[in-house]
C-alpha positions as CSV (number, residue, x, y, z in Angstrom):
1,X,85.0,126.3,56.8
2,X,82.8,125.3,53.9
3,X,83.7,126.4,50.4
4,X,80.8,128.7,49.3
5,X,81.1,127.9,45.6
6,X,81.1,124.1,46.3
7,X,78.1,124.5,48.6
8,X,76.1,126.4,46.0
9,X,77.2,123.9,43.3
10,X,75.9,121.0,45.4
11,X,72.6,122.8,46.0
12,X,72.2,123.4,42.3
13,X,72.8,119.8,41.5
14,X,70.2,118.7,44.1
15,X,67.7,121.1,42.7
16,X,68.3,119.8,39.2
17,X,67.9,116.2,40.4
18,X,64.6,117.2,42.1
19,X,63.3,118.8,38.9
20,X,64.4,115.8,36.8
21,X,62.6,113.5,39.3
22,X,59.4,115.6,39.0
23,X,59.6,115.5,35.2
24,X,60.0,111.8,35.2
25,X,57.1,111.3,37.6
26,X,54.8,113.7,35.6
27,X,56.0,113.9,32.0
28,X,54.5,116.9,30.2
29,X,54.8,119.4,33.0
30,X,55.2,123.0,32.1
31,X,57.7,125.6,33.5
32,X,54.9,127.3,35.4
33,X,53.9,124.0,37.1
34,X,57.4,123.3,38.1
35,X,57.9,126.9,39.5
36,X,54.7,126.5,41.6
37,X,55.7,123.0,42.7
38,X,59.1,124.1,44.0
39,X,58.1,127.6,45.1
40,X,60.8,129.1,42.8
41,X,60.7,131.8,40.2
42,X,60.3,130.9,36.5
43,X,63.8,132.3,35.9
44,X,65.3,130.0,38.5
45,X,63.6,127.0,37.0
46,X,64.5,128.0,33.5
47,X,68.2,128.2,34.6
48,X,68.1,124.6,35.7
49,X,66.0,123.4,32.7
50,X,68.7,124.8,30.4
51,X,71.3,122.8,32.2
52,X,69.2,119.6,32.1
53,X,68.5,120.1,28.4
54,X,72.2,120.8,27.6
55,X,73.0,117.5,29.4
56,X,70.4,115.8,27.2
57,X,68.3,114.8,30.3
58,X,65.1,116.5,29.2
59,X,63.4,117.5,26.0
60,X,61.1,120.5,25.4
61,X,58.0,120.0,23.2
62,X,56.2,123.0,21.9
63,X,52.4,122.7,21.8
64,X,51.2,123.3,18.2
65,X,48.5,125.8,18.9
66,X,50.6,127.9,21.3
67,X,54.4,128.2,20.8
68,X,54.8,129.7,24.2
69,X,53.4,126.6,25.8
70,X,56.1,124.1,26.3
71,X,55.8,120.6,27.8
72,X,58.8,119.0,29.4
73,X,59.6,115.3,29.0
74,X,62.6,113.1,30.1
75,X,64.9,111.7,27.4
76,X,66.2,108.1,27.6
77,X,69.3,109.5,29.4
78,X,67.0,111.4,31.7
79,X,65.0,108.3,32.5
80,X,68.2,106.4,33.2
81,X,69.5,109.1,35.5
82,X,66.1,109.1,37.4
83,X,66.4,105.4,38.0
84,X,69.9,105.9,39.3
85,X,68.7,108.6,41.7
86,X,65.9,106.3,42.9
87,X,68.4,103.4,43.5
88,X,70.7,105.7,45.3
89,X,67.9,106.9,47.6
90,X,66.9,103.4,48.4
91,X,70.5,102.4,49.2
92,X,71.0,105.6,51.4
93,X,67.8,104.8,53.3
94,X,68.9,101.3,54.1
95,X,72.1,102.5,55.8
């Protein structure tokens, strides 16, 4: 039998990896754009963004004219993690 908490944890990590990939591929995305891309609620995406920001993988930049308008960019650590994910996918696909 599969441990439900472990299963949920793995799915959360996969979702964060997908979000991080998207931010690396399109720096400057907004929360709304990510929610639309992944067909998830803004609350769900915000949950993952907080974790990514806490891990120093992304940085939020507030647009000067509108403080509610936030652009998301990868940090150096986030870019490195993205490259690791890409390498892992290439390796997995060769097996």
